[in-house]
All heavy atoms as atom14 arrays in JSON, in Angstrom:
{
  "sequence": "VVDRRPRPGESEIHGASRTPALVDVALDVDVDRYVKLYLATVEGP",
  "atom14_mask": [
    [1, 1, 1, 1, 1, 1, 1, 0, 0, 0, 0, 0, 0, 0],
    [1, 1, 1, 1, 1, 1, 1, 0, 0, 0, 0, 0, 0, 0],
    [1, 1, 1, 1, 1, 1, 1, 1, 0, 0, 0, 0, 0, 0],
    [1, 1, 1, 1, 1, 1, 1, 1, 1, 1, 1, 0, 0, 0],
    [1, 1, 1, 1, 1, 1, 1, 1, 1, 1, 1, 0, 0, 0],
    [1, 1, 1, 1, 1, 1, 1, 0, 0, 0, 0, 0, 0, 0],
    [1, 1, 1, 1, 1, 1, 1, 1, 1, 1, 1, 0, 0, 0],
    [1, 1, 1, 1, 1, 1, 1, 0, 0, 0, 0, 0, 0, 0],
    [1, 1, 1, 1, 0, 0, 0, 0, 0, 0, 0, 0, 0, 0],
    [1, 1, 1, 1, 1, 1, 1, 1, 1, 0, 0, 0, 0, 0],
    [1, 1, 1, 1, 1, 1, 0, 0, 0, 0, 0, 0, 0, 0],
    [1, 1, 1, 1, 1, 1, 1, 1, 1, 0, 0, 0, 0, 0],
    [1, 1, 1, 1, 1, 1, 1, 1, 0, 0, 0, 0, 0, 0],
    [1, 1, 1, 1, 1, 1, 1, 1, 1, 1, 0, 0, 0, 0],
    [1, 1, 1, 1, 0, 0, 0, 0, 0, 0, 0, 0, 0, 0],
    [1, 1, 1, 1, 1, 0, 0, 0, 0, 0, 0, 0, 0, 0],
    [1, 1, 1, 1, 1, 1, 0, 0, 0, 0, 0, 0, 0, 0],
    [1, 1, 1, 1, 1, 1, 1, 1, 1, 1, 1, 0, 0, 0],
    [1, 1, 1, 1, 1, 1, 1, 0, 0, 0, 0, 0, 0, 0],
    [1, 1, 1, 1, 1, 1, 1, 0, 0, 0, 0, 0, 0, 0],
    [1, 1, 1, 1, 1, 0, 0, 0, 0, 0, 0, 0, 0, 0],
    [1, 1, 1, 1, 1, 1, 1, 1, 0, 0, 0, 0, 0, 0],
    [1, 1, 1, 1, 1, 1, 1, 0, 0, 0, 0, 0, 0, 0],
    [1, 1, 1, 1, 1, 1, 1, 1, 0, 0, 0, 0, 0, 0],
    [1, 1, 1, 1, 1, 1, 1, 0, 0, 0, 0, 0, 0, 0],
    [1, 1, 1, 1, 1, 0, 0, 0, 0, 0, 0, 0, 0, 0],
    [1, 1, 1, 1, 1, 1, 1, 1, 0, 0, 0, 0, 0, 0],
    [1, 1, 1, 1, 1, 1, 1, 1, 0, 0, 0, 0, 0, 0],
    [1, 1, 1, 1, 1, 1, 1, 0, 0, 0, 0, 0, 0, 0],
    [1, 1, 1, 1, 1, 1, 1, 1, 0, 0, 0, 0, 0, 0],
    [1, 1, 1, 1, 1, 1, 1, 0, 0, 0, 0, 0, 0, 0],
    [1, 1, 1, 1, 1, 1, 1, 1, 0, 0, 0, 0, 0, 0],
    [1, 1, 1, 1, 1, 1, 1, 1, 1, 1, 1, 0, 0, 0],
    [1, 1, 1, 1, 1, 1, 1, 1, 1, 1, 1, 1, 0, 0],
    [1, 1, 1, 1, 1, 1, 1, 0, 0, 0, 0, 0, 0, 0],
    [1, 1, 1, 1, 1, 1, 1, 1, 1, 0, 0, 0, 0, 0],
    [1, 1, 1, 1, 1, 1, 1, 1, 0, 0, 0, 0, 0, 0],
    [1, 1, 1, 1, 1, 1, 1, 1, 1, 1, 1, 1, 0, 0],
    [1, 1, 1, 1, 1, 1, 1, 1, 0, 0, 0, 0, 0, 0],
    [1, 1, 1, 1, 1, 0, 0, 0, 0, 0, 0, 0, 0, 0],
    [1, 1, 1, 1, 1, 1, 1, 0, 0, 0, 0, 0, 0, 0],
    [1, 1, 1, 1, 1, 1, 1, 0, 0, 0, 0, 0, 0, 0],
    [1, 1, 1, 1, 1, 1, 1, 1, 1, 0, 0, 0, 0, 0],
    [1, 1, 1, 1, 0, 0, 0, 0, 0, 0, 0, 0, 0, 0],
    [1, 1, 1, 1, 1, 1, 1, 0, 0, 0, 0, 0, 0, 0]
  ],
  "atom14_positions": [
    [[4.6, -9.26, -23.77], [4.84, -8.24, -22.78], [5.93, -8.74, -21.84], [5.86, -9.88, -21.37], [3.57, -7.93, -21.99], [3.84, -6.97, -20.87], [2.48, -7.42, -22.9], [0.0, 0.0, 0.0], [0.0, 0.0, 0.0], [0.0, 0.0, 0.0], [0.0, 0.0, 0.0], [0.0, 0.0, 0.0], [0.0, 0.0, 0.0], [0.0, 0.0, 0.0]],
    [[6.92, -7.91, -21.62], [8.04, -8.27, -20.76], [8.17, -7.22, -19.66], [8.17, -6.03, -19.94], [9.35, -8.34, -21.57], [10.52, -8.64, -20.66], [9.24, -9.37, -22.68], [0.0, 0.0, 0.0], [0.0, 0.0, 0.0], [0.0, 0.0, 0.0], [0.0, 0.0, 0.0], [0.0, 0.0, 0.0], [0.0, 0.0, 0.0], [0.0, 0.0, 0.0]],
    [[8.27, -7.68, -18.43], [8.48, -6.79, -17.3], [9.99, -6.6, -17.14], [10.69, -7.51, -16.74], [7.88, -7.4, -16.05], [8.02, -6.5, -14.83], [8.63, -5.41, -14.95], [7.52, -6.88, -13.77], [0.0, 0.0, 0.0], [0.0, 0.0, 0.0], [0.0, 0.0, 0.0], [0.0, 0.0, 0.0], [0.0, 0.0, 0.0], [0.0, 0.0, 0.0]],
    [[10.49, -5.43, -17.52], [11.93, -5.17, -17.45], [12.32, -4.3, -16.27], [13.4, -3.74, -16.25], [12.4, -4.52, -18.76], [12.26, -5.44, -19.93], [12.81, -4.79, -21.17], [12.67, -5.7, -22.28], [13.68, -6.12, -23.02], [14.87, -5.69, -22.78], [13.47, -6.94, -24.01], [0.0, 0.0, 0.0], [0.0, 0.0, 0.0], [0.0, 0.0, 0.0]],
    [[11.44, -4.22, -15.28], [11.79, -3.44, -14.1], [12.91, -4.14, -13.34], [12.88, -5.36, -13.19], [10.57, -3.27, -13.19], [9.51, -2.37, -13.8], [8.32, -2.28, -12.91], [7.65, -3.59, -12.95], [6.5, -3.84, -12.36], [5.89, -2.91, -11.66], [5.93, -5.02, -12.44], [0.0, 0.0, 0.0], [0.0, 0.0, 0.0], [0.0, 0.0, 0.0]],
    [[13.9, -3.38, -12.87], [14.99, -4.01, -12.13], [14.5, -4.59, -10.81], [13.6, -4.04, -10.18], [15.99, -2.88, -11.91], [15.19, -1.63, -12.04], [14.06, -1.93, -12.98], [0.0, 0.0, 0.0], [0.0, 0.0, 0.0], [0.0, 0.0, 0.0], [0.0, 0.0, 0.0], [0.0, 0.0, 0.0], [0.0, 0.0, 0.0], [0.0, 0.0, 0.0]],
    [[15.09, -5.69, -10.43], [14.75, -6.33, -9.16], [15.99, -6.37, -8.28], [17.1, -6.4, -8.79], [14.23, -7.74, -9.41], [12.92, -7.74, -10.16], [12.45, -9.16, -10.43], [11.18, -9.17, -11.1], [11.0, -8.99, -12.39], [12.03, -8.78, -13.17], [9.81, -9.02, -12.93], [0.0, 0.0, 0.0], [0.0, 0.0, 0.0], [0.0, 0.0, 0.0]],
    [[15.81, -6.39, -6.98], [16.97, -6.47, -6.09], [17.83, -7.7, -6.43], [17.31, -8.79, -6.59], [16.35, -6.61, -4.69], [14.98, -6.04, -4.82], [14.55, -6.32, -6.23], [0.0, 0.0, 0.0], [0.0, 0.0, 0.0], [0.0, 0.0, 0.0], [0.0, 0.0, 0.0], [0.0, 0.0, 0.0], [0.0, 0.0, 0.0], [0.0, 0.0, 0.0]],
    [[19.14, -7.49, -6.58], [20.06, -8.56, -6.88], [20.2, -8.9, -8.35], [20.99, -9.74, -8.74], [0.0, 0.0, 0.0], [0.0, 0.0, 0.0], [0.0, 0.0, 0.0], [0.0, 0.0, 0.0], [0.0, 0.0, 0.0], [0.0, 0.0, 0.0], [0.0, 0.0, 0.0], [0.0, 0.0, 0.0], [0.0, 0.0, 0.0], [0.0, 0.0, 0.0]],
    [[19.42, -8.26, -9.2], [19.46, -8.58, -10.63], [20.82, -8.28, -11.24], [21.31, -9.03, -12.09], [18.37, -7.82, -11.37], [18.24, -8.25, -12.83], [17.08, -7.58, -13.52], [17.14, -6.35, -13.67], [16.14, -8.28, -13.89], [0.0, 0.0, 0.0], [0.0, 0.0, 0.0], [0.0, 0.0, 0.0], [0.0, 0.0, 0.0], [0.0, 0.0, 0.0]],
    [[21.46, -7.18, -10.83], [22.76, -6.84, -11.41], [23.81, -7.9, -11.06], [24.69, -8.18, -11.85], [23.22, -5.46, -10.95], [23.35, -5.42, -9.55], [0.0, 0.0, 0.0], [0.0, 0.0, 0.0], [0.0, 0.0, 0.0], [0.0, 0.0, 0.0], [0.0, 0.0, 0.0], [0.0, 0.0, 0.0], [0.0, 0.0, 0.0], [0.0, 0.0, 0.0]],
    [[23.69, -8.5, -9.88], [24.63, -9.56, -9.52], [24.39, -10.81, -10.36], [25.33, -11.52, -10.74], [24.49, -9.93, -8.03], [25.03, -8.87, -7.09], [24.07, -7.69, -6.88], [22.89, -7.76, -7.3], [24.52, -6.68, -6.32], [0.0, 0.0, 0.0], [0.0, 0.0, 0.0], [0.0, 0.0, 0.0], [0.0, 0.0, 0.0], [0.0, 0.0, 0.0]],
    [[23.15, -11.09, -10.68], [22.82, -12.27, -11.48], [23.29, -12.09, -12.93], [23.88, -12.98, -13.52], [21.3, -12.56, -11.46], [20.88, -12.94, -10.05], [20.93, -13.65, -12.46], [19.38, -13.01, -9.86], [0.0, 0.0, 0.0], [0.0, 0.0, 0.0], [0.0, 0.0, 0.0], [0.0, 0.0, 0.0], [0.0, 0.0, 0.0], [0.0, 0.0, 0.0]],
    [[23.03, -10.93, -13.5], [23.34, -10.68, -14.91], [24.7, -10.02, -15.12], [25.12, -9.83, -16.26], [22.23, -9.83, -15.55], [20.91, -10.52, -15.54], [20.62, -11.6, -16.32], [19.79, -10.28, -14.82], [19.39, -12.01, -16.1], [18.85, -11.21, -15.19], [0.0, 0.0, 0.0], [0.0, 0.0, 0.0], [0.0, 0.0, 0.0], [0.0, 0.0, 0.0]],
    [[25.36, -9.62, -14.07], [26.71, -9.09, -14.18], [26.82, -7.62, -14.53], [27.91, -7.1, -14.65], [0.0, 0.0, 0.0], [0.0, 0.0, 0.0], [0.0, 0.0, 0.0], [0.0, 0.0, 0.0], [0.0, 0.0, 0.0], [0.0, 0.0, 0.0], [0.0, 0.0, 0.0], [0.0, 0.0, 0.0], [0.0, 0.0, 0.0], [0.0, 0.0, 0.0]],
    [[25.74, -6.92, -14.71], [25.82, -5.49, -15.03], [24.46, -4.85, -14.77], [23.44, -5.52, -14.76], [26.22, -5.29, -16.48], [0.0, 0.0, 0.0], [0.0, 0.0, 0.0], [0.0, 0.0, 0.0], [0.0, 0.0, 0.0], [0.0, 0.0, 0.0], [0.0, 0.0, 0.0], [0.0, 0.0, 0.0], [0.0, 0.0, 0.0], [0.0, 0.0, 0.0]],
    [[24.49, -3.55, -14.59], [23.22, -2.85, -14.44], [22.78, -2.33, -15.79], [23.59, -1.98, -16.63], [23.36, -1.7, -13.43], [24.31, -0.78, -13.9], [0.0, 0.0, 0.0], [0.0, 0.0, 0.0], [0.0, 0.0, 0.0], [0.0, 0.0, 0.0], [0.0, 0.0, 0.0], [0.0, 0.0, 0.0], [0.0, 0.0, 0.0], [0.0, 0.0, 0.0]],
    [[21.5, -2.3, -16.0], [20.94, -1.84, -17.27], [20.25, -0.5, -17.07], [19.78, -0.19, -15.98], [19.92, -2.83, -17.8], [20.54, -4.13, -18.22], [19.51, -4.99, -18.87], [18.94, -5.87, -17.85], [17.89, -6.64, -18.04], [17.28, -6.63, -19.19], [17.45, -7.41, -17.09], [0.0, 0.0, 0.0], [0.0, 0.0, 0.0], [0.0, 0.0, 0.0]],
    [[20.18, 0.26, -18.16], [19.4, 1.49, -18.1], [17.93, 1.12, -18.23], [17.59, 0.12, -18.87], [19.81, 2.46, -19.23], [19.63, 1.79, -20.47], [21.26, 2.87, -19.09], [0.0, 0.0, 0.0], [0.0, 0.0, 0.0], [0.0, 0.0, 0.0], [0.0, 0.0, 0.0], [0.0, 0.0, 0.0], [0.0, 0.0, 0.0], [0.0, 0.0, 0.0]],
    [[17.05, 1.9, -17.64], [15.62, 1.58, -17.73], [15.14, 1.56, -19.18], [15.56, 2.37, -20.0], [14.95, 2.72, -16.97], [16.02, 3.37, -16.16], [17.32, 3.09, -16.85], [0.0, 0.0, 0.0], [0.0, 0.0, 0.0], [0.0, 0.0, 0.0], [0.0, 0.0, 0.0], [0.0, 0.0, 0.0], [0.0, 0.0, 0.0], [0.0, 0.0, 0.0]],
    [[14.28, 0.62, -19.49], [13.73, 0.5, -20.84], [12.68, 1.58, -21.07], [11.93, 1.93, -20.17], [13.1, -0.86, -21.03], [0.0, 0.0, 0.0], [0.0, 0.0, 0.0], [0.0, 0.0, 0.0], [0.0, 0.0, 0.0], [0.0, 0.0, 0.0], [0.0, 0.0, 0.0], [0.0, 0.0, 0.0], [0.0, 0.0, 0.0], [0.0, 0.0, 0.0]],
    [[12.64, 2.11, -22.29], [11.59, 3.04, -22.68], [10.39, 2.21, -23.14], [10.55, 1.21, -23.82], [12.06, 3.95, -23.8], [13.26, 4.83, -23.46], [13.68, 5.62, -24.68], [12.92, 5.76, -22.32], [0.0, 0.0, 0.0], [0.0, 0.0, 0.0], [0.0, 0.0, 0.0], [0.0, 0.0, 0.0], [0.0, 0.0, 0.0], [0.0, 0.0, 0.0]],
    [[9.21, 2.64, -22.79], [8.02, 1.85, -23.07], [6.96, 2.72, -23.72], [6.72, 3.84, -23.29], [7.45, 1.25, -21.76], [6.2, 0.46, -22.04], [8.49, 0.39, -21.08], [0.0, 0.0, 0.0], [0.0, 0.0, 0.0], [0.0, 0.0, 0.0], [0.0, 0.0, 0.0], [0.0, 0.0, 0.0], [0.0, 0.0, 0.0], [0.0, 0.0, 0.0]],
    [[6.31, 2.19, -24.76], [5.15, 2.82, -25.35], [3.94, 1.97, -25.0], [3.97, 0.75, -25.12], [5.27, 2.9, -26.88], [6.34, 3.87, -27.33], [6.55, 4.87, -26.62], [6.96, 3.63, -28.37], [0.0, 0.0, 0.0], [0.0, 0.0, 0.0], [0.0, 0.0, 0.0], [0.0, 0.0, 0.0], [0.0, 0.0, 0.0], [0.0, 0.0, 0.0]],
    [[2.87, 2.62, -24.55], [1.66, 1.91, -24.15], [0.49, 2.43, -24.97], [0.25, 3.63, -25.02], [1.38, 2.11, -22.64], [0.09, 1.41, -22.23], [2.55, 1.61, -21.82], [0.0, 0.0, 0.0], [0.0, 0.0, 0.0], [0.0, 0.0, 0.0], [0.0, 0.0, 0.0], [0.0, 0.0, 0.0], [0.0, 0.0, 0.0], [0.0, 0.0, 0.0]],
    [[-0.24, 1.51, -25.61], [-1.43, 1.89, -26.37], [-2.63, 1.91, -25.43], [-2.89, 0.93, -24.72], [-1.67, 0.91, -27.5], [0.0, 0.0, 0.0], [0.0, 0.0, 0.0], [0.0, 0.0, 0.0], [0.0, 0.0, 0.0], [0.0, 0.0, 0.0], [0.0, 0.0, 0.0], [0.0, 0.0, 0.0], [0.0, 0.0, 0.0], [0.0, 0.0, 0.0]],
    [[-3.33, 3.02, -25.4], [-4.51, 3.12, -24.55], [-5.8, 3.08, -25.36], [-6.89, 2.96, -24.8], [-4.46, 4.42, -23.73], [-3.26, 4.55, -22.8], [-3.27, 5.9, -22.11], [-3.24, 3.42, -21.78], [0.0, 0.0, 0.0], [0.0, 0.0, 0.0], [0.0, 0.0, 0.0], [0.0, 0.0, 0.0], [0.0, 0.0, 0.0], [0.0, 0.0, 0.0]],
    [[-5.66, 3.17, -26.67], [-6.83, 3.16, -27.55], [-6.38, 2.64, -28.91], [-5.2, 2.69, -29.23], [-7.39, 4.58, -27.67], [-8.8, 4.62, -28.22], [-9.44, 3.55, -28.33], [-9.28, 5.72, -28.54], [0.0, 0.0, 0.0], [0.0, 0.0, 0.0], [0.0, 0.0, 0.0], [0.0, 0.0, 0.0], [0.0, 0.0, 0.0], [0.0, 0.0, 0.0]],
    [[-7.32, 2.14, -29.69], [-6.98, 1.64, -31.01], [-8.1, 1.99, -31.99], [-9.28, 1.96, -31.65], [-6.73, 0.12, -30.98], [-7.97, -0.66, -30.63], [-6.17, -0.37, -32.3], [0.0, 0.0, 0.0], [0.0, 0.0, 0.0], [0.0, 0.0, 0.0], [0.0, 0.0, 0.0], [0.0, 0.0, 0.0], [0.0, 0.0, 0.0], [0.0, 0.0, 0.0]],
    [[-7.69, 2.37, -33.2], [-8.63, 2.6, -34.28], [-8.88, 1.23, -34.91], [-8.09, 0.74, -35.72], [-8.03, 3.57, -35.29], [-8.94, 3.88, -36.46], [-9.88, 3.11, -36.72], [-8.68, 4.9, -37.13], [0.0, 0.0, 0.0], [0.0, 0.0, 0.0], [0.0, 0.0, 0.0], [0.0, 0.0, 0.0], [0.0, 0.0, 0.0], [0.0, 0.0, 0.0]],
    [[-9.97, 0.58, -34.52], [-10.22, -0.81, -34.89], [-10.25, -1.0, -36.41], [-9.62, -1.92, -36.93], [-11.53, -1.33, -34.24], [-11.84, -2.74, -34.71], [-11.42, -1.27, -32.73], [0.0, 0.0, 0.0], [0.0, 0.0, 0.0], [0.0, 0.0, 0.0], [0.0, 0.0, 0.0], [0.0, 0.0, 0.0], [0.0, 0.0, 0.0], [0.0, 0.0, 0.0]],
    [[-10.99, -0.18, -37.13], [-11.09, -0.34, -38.57], [-9.72, -0.23, -39.24], [-9.37, -1.03, -40.11], [-12.05, 0.69, -39.17], [-13.49, 0.45, -38.74], [-13.84, -0.72, -38.48], [-14.24, 1.44, -38.65], [0.0, 0.0, 0.0], [0.0, 0.0, 0.0], [0.0, 0.0, 0.0], [0.0, 0.0, 0.0], [0.0, 0.0, 0.0], [0.0, 0.0, 0.0]],
    [[-8.95, 0.76, -38.84], [-7.61, 0.95, -39.41], [-6.7, -0.23, -39.07], [-5.95, -0.71, -39.9], [-7.02, 2.26, -38.91], [-5.69, 2.58, -39.51], [-5.2, 3.94, -39.05], [-3.86, 4.17, -39.56], [-2.99, 4.96, -38.99], [-3.31, 5.62, -37.9], [-1.8, 5.11, -39.49], [0.0, 0.0, 0.0], [0.0, 0.0, 0.0], [0.0, 0.0, 0.0]],
    [[-6.78, -0.71, -37.83], [-5.95, -1.84, -37.4], [-6.29, -3.09, -38.2], [-5.4, -3.8, -38.65], [-6.12, -2.11, -35.9], [-5.36, -3.32, -35.45], [-3.99, -3.26, -35.23], [-6.0, -4.55, -35.29], [-3.27, -4.38, -34.84], [-5.28, -5.67, -34.91], [-3.93, -5.58, -34.68], [-3.23, -6.69, -34.31], [0.0, 0.0, 0.0], [0.0, 0.0, 0.0]],
    [[-7.57, -3.38, -38.37], [-7.98, -4.57, -39.12], [-7.49, -4.48, -40.56], [-6.96, -5.46, -41.11], [-9.51, -4.76, -39.07], [-9.97, -5.83, -40.04], [-9.95, -5.1, -37.65], [0.0, 0.0, 0.0], [0.0, 0.0, 0.0], [0.0, 0.0, 0.0], [0.0, 0.0, 0.0], [0.0, 0.0, 0.0], [0.0, 0.0, 0.0], [0.0, 0.0, 0.0]],
    [[-7.62, -3.32, -41.18], [-7.13, -3.15, -42.57], [-5.62, -3.36, -42.64], [-5.13, -4.03, -43.55], [-7.5, -1.76, -43.09], [-8.97, -1.61, -43.39], [-9.29, -0.19, -43.85], [-10.79, -0.01, -44.01], [-11.13, 1.37, -44.36], [0.0, 0.0, 0.0], [0.0, 0.0, 0.0], [0.0, 0.0, 0.0], [0.0, 0.0, 0.0], [0.0, 0.0, 0.0]],
    [[-4.89, -2.79, -41.71], [-3.43, -2.95, -41.68], [-3.06, -4.42, -41.46], [-2.19, -4.96, -42.13], [-2.82, -2.08, -40.59], [-1.32, -2.22, -40.37], [-0.55, -1.83, -41.63], [-0.87, -1.39, -39.19], [0.0, 0.0, 0.0], [0.0, 0.0, 0.0], [0.0, 0.0, 0.0], [0.0, 0.0, 0.0], [0.0, 0.0, 0.0], [0.0, 0.0, 0.0]],
    [[-3.73, -5.08, -40.53], [-3.45, -6.48, -40.23], [-3.71, -7.35, -41.47], [-2.88, -8.18, -41.85], [-4.31, -6.95, -39.07], [-4.18, -8.42, -38.79], [-3.07, -8.91, -38.11], [-5.13, -9.33, -39.21], [-2.91, -10.27, -37.86], [-5.0, -10.68, -38.97], [-3.89, -11.14, -38.29], [-3.75, -12.47, -38.06], [0.0, 0.0, 0.0], [0.0, 0.0, 0.0]],
    [[-4.88, -7.17, -42.09], [-5.2, -7.98, -43.26], [-4.24, -7.72, -44.41], [-3.82, -8.66, -45.11], [-6.65, -7.72, -43.69], [-7.71, -8.22, -42.72], [-9.1, -7.82, -43.18], [-7.61, -9.72, -42.52], [0.0, 0.0, 0.0], [0.0, 0.0, 0.0], [0.0, 0.0, 0.0], [0.0, 0.0, 0.0], [0.0, 0.0, 0.0], [0.0, 0.0, 0.0]],
    [[-3.85, -6.47, -44.62], [-2.9, -6.15, -45.68], [-1.55, -6.81, -45.4], [-0.88, -7.29, -46.31], [-2.73, -4.65, -45.81], [0.0, 0.0, 0.0], [0.0, 0.0, 0.0], [0.0, 0.0, 0.0], [0.0, 0.0, 0.0], [0.0, 0.0, 0.0], [0.0, 0.0, 0.0], [0.0, 0.0, 0.0], [0.0, 0.0, 0.0], [0.0, 0.0, 0.0]],
    [[-1.17, -6.87, -44.15], [0.1, -7.5, -43.77], [0.05, -9.01, -43.96], [0.97, -9.61, -44.49], [0.44, -7.17, -42.3], [0.5, -5.76, -42.16], [1.76, -7.78, -41.89], [0.0, 0.0, 0.0], [0.0, 0.0, 0.0], [0.0, 0.0, 0.0], [0.0, 0.0, 0.0], [0.0, 0.0, 0.0], [0.0, 0.0, 0.0], [0.0, 0.0, 0.0]],
    [[-1.04, -9.63, -43.55], [-1.18, -11.08, -43.65], [-1.3, -11.51, -45.11], [-0.72, -12.51, -45.52], [-2.38, -11.57, -42.84], [-2.67, -13.04, -43.08], [-2.16, -11.32, -41.36], [0.0, 0.0, 0.0], [0.0, 0.0, 0.0], [0.0, 0.0, 0.0], [0.0, 0.0, 0.0], [0.0, 0.0, 0.0], [0.0, 0.0, 0.0], [0.0, 0.0, 0.0]],
    [[-2.04, -10.76, -45.9], [-2.26, -11.11, -47.3], [-1.0, -10.91, -48.13], [-0.79, -11.57, -49.13], [-3.41, -10.28, -47.88], [-4.75, -10.67, -47.28], [-5.85, -9.71, -47.68], [-5.58, -8.7, -48.35], [-7.02, -9.99, -47.32], [0.0, 0.0, 0.0], [0.0, 0.0, 0.0], [0.0, 0.0, 0.0], [0.0, 0.0, 0.0], [0.0, 0.0, 0.0]],
    [[-0.16, -9.97, -47.72], [1.08, -9.7, -48.45], [0.86, -8.89, -49.72], [-0.25, -8.46, -49.99], [0.0, 0.0, 0.0], [0.0, 0.0, 0.0], [0.0, 0.0, 0.0], [0.0, 0.0, 0.0], [0.0, 0.0, 0.0], [0.0, 0.0, 0.0], [0.0, 0.0, 0.0], [0.0, 0.0, 0.0], [0.0, 0.0, 0.0], [0.0, 0.0, 0.0]],
    [[1.94, -8.73, -50.48], [1.83, -7.89, -51.71], [1.03, -8.52, -52.81], [0.79, -9.61, -52.99], [3.28, -7.72, -52.14], [4.12, -8.61, -51.31], [3.26, -9.17, -50.23], [0.0, 0.0, 0.0], [0.0, 0.0, 0.0], [0.0, 0.0, 0.0], [0.0, 0.0, 0.0], [0.0, 0.0, 0.0], [0.0, 0.0, 0.0], [0.0, 0.0, 0.0]]
  ]
}
C-alpha cells in the first residue's frame, strides 16, 4: 500500500506536479474463490 496523496512542497522535491492516482479499494472478498485463484496461481500450469 502506497500513500500517493500530494504533500506540501512535494512538487519542489520531485520537480513536477503529478495527477492524482486512481485507487481501487476492496471492501469484501469471496474467500473460497480467492483461495482457489491463489492456489491455482501458486501451483502453476
